[in-house]
N, C-alpha and C positions, 0 to 999 in steps of 0.2 A: 268484717272485707267481705263483699259480695263477692262473688267466683266471677271470672270474666265471663264464663258460660251465660252464666241467669244474665247478666248484664246485656249481653247481645241476644240473649231469647227473651227479655222484656222489650227491646227495640221490635224484635219481628213480629212479635205479637200484637205490637201496637198497630205495626203496618198491618198484616193480619186481619186483624177487627175492624181496621179502618175499610179494609177492602171488601169483607166478608163478613160485615156483619149479622148477627144471628144463627151462623151458619156450624153447623157440628162438624170440627178440622180435629185431624190430630195435632197437640199442639208443637210448635218446630220446637228440633232439639239439636242443640248447637255443640259438636264436637271438635277436636284440635285435629287436625289434615295428619293422616298419616305419613304424609310425604308435600315437603316446604312447598315446594314449585305448585301446588294447590292450594297456596294460599296459608294462613295461620291458625282459619278456625274454618268449620265445613257443614251445612247442611242439606237433608233429601228432602223437607218439607214439602217440595215442589211435587217431588216424585211419588210421596205416600199419599198425597192429596190428590192426583189428578184424578182418580177414577171419582171421588167425591163430588169435585168440581167441574168435572167435566169437559177439561180444558187440556192440553199439551203443555207438559214440566215447564219447558222454557218459557212459554208465555206466563205462567203464574209465577213462577221464578220475578221475571222481567218486571210485573206488576210488583211485586213484590219488594224489589230492588228499591223500585221507584218511588214504593211509599215511605221509606225507613226516614223516620225523623231527625233534625238535624241532632248532631252529637259528636262529644269531643273521644271516640274510642275509634272509630271504623276509617282508615286510610282510602280503604275501595273495595269494592266487593263487584266478584266479577261470576259469568255462567258457564259450568264448563259441562263436557258431556250433556247426557238427556233431560239434566236440568238440575246437577248440584250447584249450591251455591257456596261460595269459594269467600274467605271474609281474611283481609288484612288489616291489621288493628296498626295505630299510628305509632308511633317510639316515642311521641310525646305523651301517649297516655298510660303505656308501660313505665315510663320515666317516673310517673305520679304514681304508678300501681304497686309498683315493686317493693316500697319501703315500709308498703303496708303489711308484708306478709312477715315482718318481726316485728310490728305495732299492733295488728289487731290480730284478733281469732277469726278464722272461717265464717261464713254466717251460713249455718244450717237450717234456718228457721222453713226451710220451705219441704223437708220433710214432715210428713204429717201423721208417720206412724209411730212416735216417740215415745218410750215409754220403760219398762223394766223387761231386761233381757237375762235370761238367768244358763248360762254355759257350763256345764257338764264334761270334765277334759282330765287327763291325765291317769286318773283313780286305778293306784297300783294294789297290787294285793298283802294285806299284812303279813309280817312276817318272811317276806322274800324281799330280796335286793331288785330295788331299781335296775333297769336293764334298757338298753336300745331299743329295743320295743317300745319302750316308754315315751322315748322320744319325742316322736311326732304327735302323739295326740298331747302332749305336755307343750311344746313349743308352738303346735298349730294352735290350739285353744288360747293361749298366754296372747297370741299376736289378735284372735281373733276379738277376745276380749280387751284390747287396746284400742282397737279399730273401733269399736263399737261408742266407747266413749268417747273417742275423739269426735265424733259423730253426736256425739251430745245423750246418747242413751244410758240410764243407769245401769249398770251391769253387776252381775254378782257372778262371780265365779267360782263354781262347789266342784270340792276332790269327793268324788264317789267310790271312797275307799271300798276295797275287798277286804271287809272285817267282819264278817258271818258266815255260817256252814260248815260242811261236814270236813273241812281239813281242821278244825282249828280241837276237833276230839281226838283226832288222829296227833295235833303236836301237843297236846295236854301229855297224852298218854307217852308222848316219846321223851317229852319233858322231865318226866317225874323217874323212866326209864335210864335216861341215858343222856341229861345235859352235863355238858362241863362247862361247871360255874365261872371258870377261869376266863375261857372263853366268851362266854356269855358277858361276863361282864366290860371285855375290850372289845369286841364284836359282835352284840348281840342279833341282828338279823342274820350274820354269816352260820355262827353259831344253831339259832332254828331253823337255816336251811338244811343245815347239817345233818339234824336229827329229823328232819322232817322226810329227808331221802333215806335215812338209816328205815326209818319206820315202815317205807313206801316198801324197801326189799325185805324187812324182814317179816312184813304180812303176806309176802306171797307166799313162807313155806310155814305161818303161823294164823290161821284164821282168825283165832280168839284174840290177835290184837286188834281187828275189825269190829269185833264185839266188844270188846273194851271199849275202842274210840266211839263206837256209837252212843256207848251207855255214858261216859263220858259227856258227849256234846248234847244228849238230852239233859243233863243234872246243869249244863250251862244257860241252854234256853229256857228251862224252869226255873231258873234265878241260885241255882246253888251258889252261894256266898263265896266258897273257894275257889270255886271255875271261875266264876265273875271277875275275881280280882286278880287272879293270871291271865286271864281271856284281853284286860284291861290295860294288865302290864304289857303283854303282847304289842296292842296299840301304841300305848304310850313309847314304847322303845323304838318301835320301827317309825313312828311319826317323828320321832327326835333325829332318827337318820335320816328321812326324807326330805325333812326341813333343812336340812345342813343343805343337801342337796338344790332345793328349790329356791333358799338365798343364795347361793354360789350364784346360779341361773338368774336370779333377779325375776323368781317367778312368786308371785302372790295369789292365794284364796282367800275368799269372804266367809268358805264355809268349808266344816269337812263332814261333811252328813253321808256316814257309810250307809252301807244295808242295814246294817243294826239298829241304826235311828228309824227304820220303816217297819223293823218285824212285830211289833205289838199294833202294828196297822194293818198288817195283813189277812187277819181271818175277816174283818171287817168288807176288804174287797172283795174277797171270795162268797162273802154271802150279797154283797150287793149285786155281784153278775149273776149270780143263780136266782136274785129276787127278779132282776130284769131281764131275766131268760136269756142273757146274751152268752152265757156258760151252760154247761150242762153237765150229767153224771156218765162218765164212758170208763166201762170198766173198773169202776172204783174211783177214778180218778176224777175231777173237776175239768174240762176241756172249752174250750172256745173253739168252735167251728165255723170257718168262714165259707160267704159266698164262693159259687164255682169261678165268677168271672173275678172274684180278687186274686186267683190265684197263689193261695195262703195254705200253706200247711196248719193244720191244727195247733191252736196253740195251749201246753197245758198250764195251769194256772195253778192247780196242788195235785201231789202224786196221791195213790190212793193210801199209802202210808203217814198221808199228812202232812208232807214236806212241801216248804213252798219253793219257788222256782225265782230266775233274774223278772219274768212278766209280772208274777204279782210284787215283786218289790218293787220294779220299776211304775208299775200303777199307781202304789203305795207312794212313790216320790211324786210323780205328777200331781195325784191328788193333792198334797204337801203343799208341792210347789205354787199352784194358783192358788190355795185357800191362804199362802203364807206371803205372797210376793203379786200376786194377782200382775203374771207377765204378759208382756207385748208376744214375748218367742223365746221358745226351749228350746236350745243348741244341743246335740250331743255329739262329743269329738271321739269318735272312735274308727278302727279299721273297717274296711272293706266287710269282712268277715260278718259283721252284726247286721246285714243290710234287712237282713230277713226279719228276724228276732224285732226291730223298729218298723217297720212296716206293719207287723203283727201289732206292735205296744199301740202305734197311732192311731191304727183301724179302730182297738177295742177302746181307745179313750174317746174319741167320737163317737161309737158306738152307745158311750155311758153319757153321752151329754155335755162331754169337755172339749168344748169348741177351742180351736187355739192354734198358733202358730208351731207346728212342730216340726225341729229340723234333725233329721244324722247327716253330719258334715262329716262324712265316709271320708277314709284316706288309703290308698295305696301302700301296701306292704312294703317295710324293710326287710330287707332279705340277703344272705349272702348269693355269689352266682349259683353256687351249688344247691339252693334252697331254703327256705325260710329258716329263724332262727329256733333250737330247740333244746329246753333244758336236758331233756335225755342225751341228746346229741353231743351236750356239751358244749355248744359253738354260743353260748349266749355270753356277748360283753357285756359287762355291768356299766350302766351310766356313768359311774364314778370314774371307771377306767376310760373311758372315751374323754371326760372333758380332762382328767391328769394328763393323759398324751397329747391334747391339744394342746395345751398350756405351756407342756415340757415341748414340743416342736414350736411354737410362737416364742420361747425364751432362747432355743438355739436361733431363732435367725436373728434375734434383736439383738443378742449377743453380738452377731458376726456382724448388723447390720449399725449398731450406735452402742460401742462398747463404753462408751465415755457416759451415759445412763449412770445412777445412782443403783445400788441394788435392790433398792425399794423400789425405784421407779421403773425396773425391768419388770419385778415382782407383778405388779401392777396392769401394767401394760400388756404384760403375758396373758394375765389372767383374763383381760378385756377380749384381746385379740383371740386367744384359743377359747372362750365360752362363744364369742361373735360366731368363730366358722363354723363353730356343730351348730347354731341354729340356723344361720344364713344356708350352708348347706343342705338344709331343711327343706327353710320357707321357700327359698329360691324356686321349689322343683313345684310345679302343678300339684296340688295335691292327692289329688286320683289317681298319679302315676304311683307306680311301685319304683320303690329306690334301690338297686344293687350296690350293699354296703362295701364300701373300698374306702381304706384308709387314708390313701394317698388324695383320692378326691376329696374326701369330709375334710380332709387339714392343709389342702390348698390354700397355696396365698396369692396367687395370680388368676386372672379373669375374674370371669362374673363370682367373686368369692368377699365375704364380709373382710379381710383383711385389705384388699383392693376399694373397698370403701372407706374403711378405717386411716387406710394410708391418704389419699384424697381429702379427707376433713381434717385430719392431719397435718397436709403441705397447707393447707388451706389458713389454721393456725401459724403455721410456721412464718408462714408471708404475712401473717398480720403482727406477730413479732419483730422481725424485719423492720416493715414501716415503721412500729414504734419505734427502734433504735436510733432509726433516722429521721425521727423529728415528726412522722406523717401519725397521725390518727385519722378515726371516722368523723369527729366531730366537726361539723360544715362543710360536709361531703354531699355534695351531688350528682346525680347519675346522670351519665350521659350515654346514650347511644348510637354510635355512628358507624359500628363494623357487623356487617353480617354475622361473625361469630359472636358478640356481644349479645345481638337482637336474639338468637337461637338459644345460646343462654341463658338469656330476659324471659322468653316466653317458656320456654319448660319451667323456671321457677314458680312459675304460675299454678303447675297443674297438680301437685301433690293433694289439693284437696279432692280434686274430681276423681283421682285414682283412687284415692281411699274409700269414696262411694262407689265405686266397680269391687274393689276389692270387697266390701261388704256384701253389696249384693248377691257375689258370688262366692263368698266365703273363702279368699283365695288372696292369701298373703302374699304367694309368687308375684302379683302384680305390682304389688308396691315394693318388690325386689326387681324386678324389669324395671320400673321408671329408676330407681335408685342408679340402677347401675348404668343406664342412660346417661343418667344427669353428672354421674363421674365421670364416664365418658368424655361427656361435651365441656365439663369444667377443666379437664386435663387439656382438652384441642385448645380451650381458650387461654390457658394458662400457657401451655407451647408454643404458641401461634403470636401472644399477644403481649408485649412486655405490660408489668406494671409496674414495680418499684426504678425500671431506666427511665420511665415518661416524668415527664413535666405534670403538676397540678394544673388544669384540674383534672387530665384524665388519669392521674396517677390515682388521685382520690374514688375518681367514677370508680374504674376497674378495681381499687380496694373495695369500696363498697358494695360492687359486684361480688364477688368474691366471698367475703362477708357473709352475702344472704346467700349463695350457693352453700357455706358450709354449715348455716341455719336451718336450710331445709334438707339438706344429707341427715343433721343429726337429730330432727325431728324425724324422719320416715324410717332411718333407725331404730330408734325411740318405739315406732309402732312395732316393731320386729322384735323389739324387747331386746336390744342390741346397744350397750353402753359406746361412747364413745373416747377417743383420748386425745390429747394435745399433741402429744411426740408419739414417735415410733422409731 
């Protein structure tokens, strides 16, 4: 299915090539208008090329309009303001185009930089529970993965686990001193967290514990079988718990390469940086210094005691990903606090000759009104607790609104709505904005929320069921567009592919959320003002088909955000 914008751009390009052959001009770009009073689509081609052509924009616009080839899509074209070209499409074209939304996949063949995309996201630390601080990276990364797959890219989602480092020496000591085996079997991560916190407190008054931890860490890094076995147990038990949450949230990863995967590669990275003169010794440490104009602090690659740092591990990670996947781009989804780290990392990678499209997809912090989450303050909410509360609230509302559903149906619907509400509350925000955590807002069911969109989808499915009960199906349904609301809804239904493209360009899933909210509002206005089942055929079947297509677009758009749908609410 060719995008309407691309069909129109081809027509305009033919006109431009005819009038201005062999002239280097910026290509016409067609976009949906923000205001329906200015047409369905619009281009500012005449204005952005007026200096090159040395003509008034309105004169250029008129020449282009006069030379548009004959076609079955454009109803009329108008010139507005200083030289905008407003385009109105024919209802007959929409009638033929809209059914293709369901029958054919969008044609993204014009995207010329496709390849493998590696997305690094979620990345919890082993032996610690996932909390709502992990939510943003997890759901934003998953949405971006879905978006790029929709556009035709091969995408590798990598959960870069925090599974190596000094904490494991401490954990091994704590495990041998204070482990409660019964609690460990019931709640392994909770018990690991308890003994780790106990170690931190006890070591304040007993420095020997820290020395013991350093000793056990060295044994681990040197390959001691007992410590390695214990470390692997910590990793396996943690992953088992994390995967319960990921499965519940319908989130999958292709790989789980943690920091430990790169441990043996790091000495070669240090050697390479020194050999190329990119790094140098400074006070016993290996450091990369940057030019003054790069405005970056020095990056420590290896401490004087021989320990490696995040920069070393991440450089080994880039090398591995380049050699394994030959990626089109590598995306890192983390919070804003790591901006300097990734600027240093990408700078060093390019100094090494590792050219590539590296992007830090940073997001604003989620915080309470009185400050950021802190384990020490004890104000961290576990992610599982958040999901449970959301599902519990959804169950209460379903019980109130639709008590006749079976218990099994209520449980399933509550799970979908609750999880969807949590995801959408995050994804509907501009990712670079800070989010003030508020239980009521996170679990709201009105306004621009997942429950509102899911309700709209369920309303459409209910309409189709009632139609079927009355003997009306979509078989032989023919679309007719006679009312302004039908036309408005029909035009909006064509826009998902182009919205997804813009969302991918800026790595902003909230653009899809904005579109879906507008679509749901428009459909509900259509539903409330234009009868469907009270009409006679063929109007009844036409509006039923338009409703069905609205449901399909809502379902696909929500799926791109990792949100499932339900047929009843």
